[in-house]
N, C-alpha and C positions, 0 to 999 in steps of 0.2 A: 663285528662292525655295526650290525643293526642295533645291538644292545647299547653300544657307546653313543650312537646318535640319539637313542631314546633317552638315555641318562642326561646327555647334554641339553636336549630339548626340554626335559623336565626341569633341569636346573635353571635354564633361561626363563622359563615361564614362572617358576617360583620366585626368582629374583625380581622380575618385572612386577609381579603381584605384590611382593613384600616391600619393594623399594620405597614407595612414599611413606608407608607407616614406619619402616625402619629408620627413615631419615628424620622423623619428628623428634624433637628434643623438648620436653616440657619445661626445661629451665630457660629457654630463650624467650625473652619478652615478646609480646605480640607486636610491639612496634619495631622489632628487629634488634640486632646488636648495635651498640653505639659506634659511631665513627671513631677512627683512631685518635683524632684530636680530642674528642670528648673523653674517651677512656684514658688517654694520657693525662688529662687533667685530674683524674682520680688517683693516679699513682706517682706522678711527678709534680711536686708543688711549683706553682708559678714563682719565679724569682726575679727580683729587680736586677737589671743588667744582663739578663739572659734572654735571648730571643725566644718568644713564645711560639709553641706549635699552633696556637690559634691564629697568630699572625701569618705563619707560613701556609695555613689552610685557605688564605684569601686569594685563591686562584681558581679560575673557571675555564673549562675547555670551550673554545668557540670555533666555528667553522670559518676558515679564511682561505680563499683561492682553492676551494674544493678539498681542503684537508683540515683536520682538527689541530689547533695550536693552543697553548696556554695563554690566558689573559690574566696578568698579575695586577693586584691592587697597587695603588700609588705608594702605599706604605711599604710594600715589598720592594718595588722598584727603587725606592729611596735607599734601600739597604745594599744595593749592588755595589761591589768593590769597597765595601766598608768592613772594618774589623768588628766582629761580633762574637758572642759566646752562644753556644747551643748545647742543650743537655739532651741526653737520650741514651739508648741502648745500642751497643756496638754489634754490628753484623759483619764478621770478618769476610774478606774477599780473597785472602791468600791462606795457605797452610802455615801453621805456626802460632806460637803464643804471642808473638809481637807483630803488629800490623802497621804498615805505612800508608795503606790505602784501605778504607773500610766505609761502610755505611753506618750512619747514626740514625736510629729510628725512634719515633715518638712512643712506640710501644715495644715490649720485649718480643724477640723472635719466638715462634712456636714450632718451627720446622727448619731444619738445616737447608732446605731447598726452596723455601718460600719466603717472599717478603711479607711481613706482618701487616703492612699498611700500604696505602696508595702513594703515588709520587709526591703528594703534598706533605707527607709525614715521614720523608726520608731525605737525608742530606749526605751526599758523598763527601768524604773527608780524605784529603791528601795531606798527610802529616809531615812535619819538618823532621821529626825523629819518631822512631817506632813507639807505638802505644801498646801496652800489654793488654791482651784480650781478657775480658772478664764478663760475668753475667750482670754485675751491678751497673746502674746508670752512671754516666760520666758527663762532665762538662768539658767541651773542647772550644778553644778560641782560634780564630784565624780570619783570613780574608774571604768574605762571603761573595758568591757569584750567583746571579739569577740567570738560569740557562733557558733561553727562549726557543732553542731548536736543537736540543741534544739528541743525537742518534739513538742513545740508549733509553730515552724517555725520562731521564732525570730532570728535575726542575731546579735543584740547588746543589752547589758545591762549595766546600770550605777548603781553601788552599793554605799552605804554610801553617797547618793546624798543630796545636799542642794541647795535650790534656792538662787541665788546670785543677781538677778535683774529681773525687768520686761523690756521687749524690746519694742521699738517703731517700727512700721511698716516702710518700705521704703517709701520715698516720692512719688513714682509712683505706690504704691499699689492700686489695684482696690477698689473703695468705697463699703461699705457694708460688708466687711469681718468680722468685729467684732460686737458684741452685743452693744447696747446703753450703754454708761457709760464706755466702755473700752478705753484704751489709744489710741488716734488717731495717724495717721501716722506722722512721723517727718516732720517738715516744710522743704521745699527745701532751700538750702543755698542761702542767699541773696548776690547779687553782691554789691561790695562797691559803695557808693555814689560818683558821680563825682563832683569835685569842680567847 
């Protein structure tokens, strides 16, 4: 019994001492990791007619009546109850290869149990018909709702949703974002041949 206490105490001391140095990653920029909306811009090209994640990021938490609530920009509030298109990565909420209710994220998920971004970079989708789950980004159309007091902490919902297309990643997207077999990044535009 005494030996196991010593071993456990030694392990705890070693972990505490090594923790800060083991957590350092020399590949992380000194300014920190980019916000989801900024990273999204490097992997999903902005498209005409598709709601931008930069627009959805125009929300701030403010204290009101002793609690924190979202304060949306006028541009976001003008989208409430309008038909819109949103592009992003599916995060399934049910078991199965087809989903009627899922989250659409500005960035690809990195863990089955974690949201890859904050609430301003996630839209809940309630689909009209089931959408096949995949790793590639998709465009979904539907009725957009701005959620001012959602119990789950969501800020946006798309109802009566339908998938309209699968999106190609931006030409400069980092390699390895998608699973094997997913749609690769779009090829960079070719310059015209000189005569």
